[in-house]
N, C-alpha and C positions, 0 to 999 in steps of 0.2 A: 247375438242379438241383430246386428245389422243384416246378416244373411238371411235369417228367419224371416224379417221385415221386409226384405227385399223380396224373396219367394212370393210370402201373402200377397204383397202390394201386385207384382207379375199375375198371380192366380186368379186375384179377383178383378184385376184389369182382363183376363181372359172371359171370366164370366160377362163381364160388360160390353165384350167384344160381339159375345155372342147374343146379348139381347139385343145390340144395335143392329146385327147382321139379320135377327130375327123379325124386327119392326122392318127393314128394308126390303127384305125378300117375302114376309108373310105377316102383314098387319092386320090380317082378317083372323089370323089366328091365334098372334099374341097380344092384339090390344084388348079384346075382352078379357083376358087374365087380369088387366090393369084397370077394368071398369069402363073402359073407353068404347064405343061405339061411333062408327060414320055414318053420314046421310049423304050417299052419294060417292063419286070418284074426287071430289075437290075435298072431302074429309078424309078420304083415306089417302090421299096427297100429302094433307097436311100431318097426317099421325106418321106416314113414313118418312117425311123429311123432319120433322121436328124430333121425334123420338131416336131415330136413329142419329140425327146428329148429337143431341145429349147424351147417348150412350156410347156412340164411338170417339167424342172427344174425350169422355172422360177414362175410357177406355185406352185412348192412345197415349194421352198425358202421364196414367199410371204404368202402362208397360214401357214407355221410352224413359220415365222417370225412372223406372227400377232397372231397365237394362243400362241406362248411362250412369247411374248411380247419381241423379240430380234429383235433388229434393225440393227444388222451386219449382219444378215443373206438378208434383204433388199437389201443391196450393190450388189448382183449377179443378180437380175432381172435389177437393175438401169443400169448395166455395159452392161449386153446383150442387153436391149433393147434401150440402148445408142447406142452399136455399130451399130444395126440395123438401128437407125435414121443416123447414120454418113453415113453408108453403102448405104441407100437411097437418101441422100443429095448429095453424090458424084454422084450415076447415074443419078439422076436429072441435075445435072450440065452436065455431061458427054453426056448422051443419050438424054435427054429432057424429058419433061411432057409426060403423057398418062392421060386417061381418070381416074379420081377418085383419082390421085395420093396424094392429101392431107391427104385424111383417113388413110392410114395406116401410114403416117408420125406423124396424130395427135394424134391415139392410141398409139405409142411408145413414143412420148414427153410427154403425161399423164402419162403413165407407170413411166417413169424418174422424171418428177416432183413430181409423190405421194410417190414414194419409197423415194426420198430423202428428202421430206417433212417428212415422216413417221420415217425416220432414223433420222431426228433431233430431234423429239418427243419423240419416245419411248426410252426403256433404253437399253444399250449397254451392253454388256457380253463379259469379258475378256476371252481368251482360258483357262486360270488356273482355272478360277471360272467353268466351264462347265467340266473339266475333274477331278474335285475332289468330 
């Protein structure tokens, strides 16, 4: 079970790594799939910076946490994806549904469930152990 969860976390982290790199190098091609458009260079810069940061931090924590068998690192992507899921739920309630709305929410929910499951199974490392 531990090995399967570690592999799943790493593979989903690779998916997020590619998402982040897509936003970094091709925001004009990637952003419309998320329903996002920009009005000029400042908008593309914000999309490139913010979405790249979001996905690369998630990917880095997942892949490093899986590689080092450090479950504590998995709490970061769980919190980020949980916050994104909550934002989508609030938007769904206030703004209404749109075509395809369940897909991103399912992806975020799977991230949260996978990270919390792996966090329960993989070893935890105290801060003192990491600095010594």
